[in-house]
N, C-alpha and C positions, 0 to 999 in steps of 0.2 A: 208436845213434840217428842218427849222421851218415851211415849207409849210403844210397847212392842206387842204385836206388830204395829207399825205406824198406821196401817190401814184401819185400825180401831180407834185412832185418836179422835175422830169426829164423834163417835159414840161416847167416848170418855168425857168430852167437853160439852156436847149438846144433848146427849141422851138418845140420839138417833143418828141414822146415816145421813150424810150430806152428799148429794149427787155430784156437785162441782168438785169437792175435795177428792172424791173417789175417781172422777174423770182425770184430774191432774195426776194422780198416782198411777192410773192405769194406762195413760197414753202419753208418749213422748211429745215434746213441744213441736217437733217437725214431722210428726206422724199424720196419717190421713184423717184421723178423727177430727182434727182441728181445722181442716182445710176450709170448711164452710165459714169459719170465723176469721180467716186470714185474708186481709184486704191489701196486702203489700203490693200486689200486682196492679191494683187500681190507683195507686198514688200517682203514677205517671199520667193518668187521664184527667187529673184535676186541672181545670182551666181558670178557676177564680183565684185571686190572691189568698195566700194562707199565712197566718201568723202563728208560730209554734212557740210555746212557753214551757220551759222545763227547768230541772235543777240538777246540779252536779251529783246529788245523792238521790236522784229520782230513779225508781225501779225501771222506768221505760226509756231512759235517756239514750242508750245506744241505738234503739230502733227509731226514736224520734229524729236523731241526727241523720240516720240513714235515709229517712223519708224526706228530710229537708234537702239532702244532696240530690235525691231523685227529682224533687220539684225544681231545683235550680238547673239541673241538667236538661230536663225535658221542656221547661218553660223559662229560659234565661231572661226574657224580657218582662216577665210577670214579677211584681214587687213582693215576692215571698220574703219572709223574715223569720229569724229565730232568736229567742232571748233565753239565756241560761243563767240562773242565779244559784246561790249557795244553799239550795233547799232540797228537802225530800219531796216525795210526790204530793203529799197533802199538807202543804205549809201555808200558814196564813199570809206570810209575805208574798208568796207566789200567787195566792188568790187575789190579793190587792193589785199586783202588777198585771195579772191577766185581765182584771176588770178595766184597768186603765188602757190596756192595749185595745180592748173591745170598744171602749168609748172614743179614744183618740184616733184609732186606726180603722176599726171596722165600721163605725158609724159614718166616718168621712167617705169611705168607699161606697157604703150603702146609699149615700146622698149624691153619688157621682162626683165627689170632690177628691182632691189629692190629699192623702193622709200626711201628717207631719213627716218631714224628710229625715231619714236616718239610715245608717249602714244596714245591710242585710243581716249581719251577725252582731249581736250585742252580748258580751260575756262578762260575768263578774269574775275578775281574776283574784282568786283567793291568795292569801299571803300578802299581796299588795292591797287587797280589799278595796278595789276600785272597779267601776264599770268601764269596759273598753269596747270600741267598735272595730269590726274587721270586715273585709269584703267577702270572704268565703269561709266555709268550714270544710276541712281543716284550714286554718289561715296560712297565708304565705309567710315565708321568712323563718320557718322552724324546720330543723333537720333532725332526723333520728340520731341519737347518741347512745352508745352502749355503756352502761355502768356495770362492771363485772364483779360478781361475788368473789371474795378473796379469803384465804385462810385467816384465822384469827378474828373473824367477824367484821372485816373491813370491806369497803366498796370503793372501786376506783375505775377510771376509764381504761386503765392498762389491763392486759390479760393477766390472769393469775399464774403464778409459777406452779411447778409440780407440787402437789399437796394432797394429803388424804382427804376423803369426803368428811363432811360433818354429819352427825346422825342424831336422831331423836326418837323417842318412843311415843307412838300415838295410840290412845286407847279410846275407842268410841263409847265406852261406858263412862268416860270422863272427857267429853269432847271439848276441843278448843273453842272457847266462846266467841261469839260475834260481839264486837264493841263498836258502837257508833256506825258510821258508814251509810250505805244505801238502806232506806226504809220505805215502806208503803205509807205508814201513818206517822204523824209527828207526836202521837202519844208515846211512842218509843223514842229514846235518845238517838238522834241521827246526826250525820255529818261528822265534823272534826271533834274528837274527844281525846282525852288523855289515854295513851296506850300502855301505861306503866304496868298494869296488872297482866294483860296478856303477854307482854314481852318478858315478864318475870317467870312465866311458865316454862317448864323444861321441854314442852312440845312445840315451842316457837323459837326459830332461829332468826337472828337479826344480823344485818350487814350494813355498816354505816361509813360514810365518807368522813374525811377530816373536815374541820370547819371550812366553809367556803370563803374564798378570798374575794368573791364578787357575787352579785345576784345571779341566780340561774332561773330563767323563766321557761316554764313548760306549758305548752298549749297544744292540745291535739289528742291523738290516739296513743294509748300507752299499752305496752305488751311486755311479757317476760318469757325468757327461754331458760328453763330450769332443768338441768340434767339430774335425774332423779332415779332412785331404785328403792323398792320396798321388799320386805320379807314376804309379802303377799302379792298376788297378781292384781288385787283390787285396792286402789288407794286414790285419794284426792290430793291435789296440790293447790294450796291457797297462797296467793302472793299479795302483799299490801305495801304500798308506797307511803312513807311517812316523812314528816318534817320534824327535825329535832332542833329546838331553839337553844339559845345560849345558856339557859338554865338546865338543859338536859331533858326538857319535857317533850315527849314524842306524841305528835298528833297525826292522825291518818289523813291521807289525801285521796287515794282511790285504791281499788283492789279488784280481784277476780279469782275464780276457781275453775279448775278442770278436773274431770274424773278420768282415771286411767284404768284400763283392763289388762294391761301387760306390764304392770308396775314392778314385777319381780325381775324384769330385765332393765338394764340401764337405758332410760328413755329420755328424750328431750321433750319435756312437757311445755307446750306453748300455751301460755295463759294470757287471755285478752282481759286487761283491766278496764275499768270504767274510763271513759274520756275525762279530761280535766283541763283546767286553766289555773295554774298555780305558780307563784313566784317564791322560790327559796331564797331568803335574804342572806346577804353577806354575814358571816359569822354563824349561820345555821348549818346543819348537816343533813344530808339526804340519807334516809334509811329504807331498807327493804326487809320486810318480814317474810319468812317462808314457814308454812305449817301445813296441816292436813285437814283443816276445817275452820268453819266460822258458824257455830251452832247457836241459835236455830235458824239463822238466815238461810243456810244451806243444811238440808237434813244430813245427818251423819252417815258416813260410809261404813257399813257393818263389816267390811273386809272379807265377806264370804262370796260375793258375786250374786247373792240372792236379790230378787227385786226388792226395792226399798219398802214397798208397801207390805210385803209378807215376811220379811226377814225377822227372825227371832233370836238369832245367834250373833253376838258381837265378838269380833276377833281383833286383838291388839296387834300392832305391827311395829317393826323397827324400820325407820325411813332414813335414807341417805341422800344428801345433796352434794353434788360434785362441783369442784371449781379447780380446773387445771387446764393446760393448753389443749388437751383433747376433748375436754368437757367445759366449754367457756360459758357457764351459767351467767346470765345477765338480765337486767331490766333495760328496756329500750324506751328512752324518753325523747319526745319532740322538743328540742331545746332551741330557743331563739338565737339566731345568728347575730354575731356582733355587727353593728351598723358599719 
């Protein structure tokens, strides 16, 4: 993945061109090239019950939950269900559960029998580390709450006071590494891992709440609004949500990245993080990381505006993150309401 130009990486690894790799580099995900393989519009036409199994660190989770919402909306009386565990896409635990789903649920329907009764949504709530059932996705009873970035690396529900922006130096020749998180294969370390090494890097900013005086449960869609400016027009903004335990160990919960093409102007970068179900326990702290990459999960932004496949020049940049009343950078968490 460090090959320059990136379009030669397949030859460097395999000794020959790989058409799929080249197609991914040459065609945007929402471009016309992929339309023949895009079946999103056909989901609403499914009339048989569907059981979806995924993981919080599954590469395909956001689209899978989107499809589940479509199924529930277009066929509310059909017993569709979704099960999300603490897995990557190709996890042995997920395979075992998927098999049980097929045997207990799919075979019953195939025989014309009623499958074992359970709620439409079953989620593994990380942090609590328990399976919980819900009637819908996103579940009811959770409201968006803004946690604002503050000067001095703190995080709070209050707006920040007037303060200068924080800055860091991003160099694509030494890209901020990806640690844990979303993965395709479980041969790579996925999921929740210790974030001490990336958080010690000078190209990673962190913002942390005081110790929580009560549990904070977050279930649903997570997003961030980061007011950002770069010395270059082309930059990425990576945001990661973490849980810091009583011993100071920071583990990742979910994350996301967006690429900007007008980054040399102060811009509100809206980052969609992965959905999650997580309980931050009393005494723990909530942390937000802001950086400009997670390599090689996301290929590095060269900073030049050239296509990623053909870029050969890497330009370092100075990045700024704003937190003041006019630039209220925040992460938005779906927090469970008090009963």
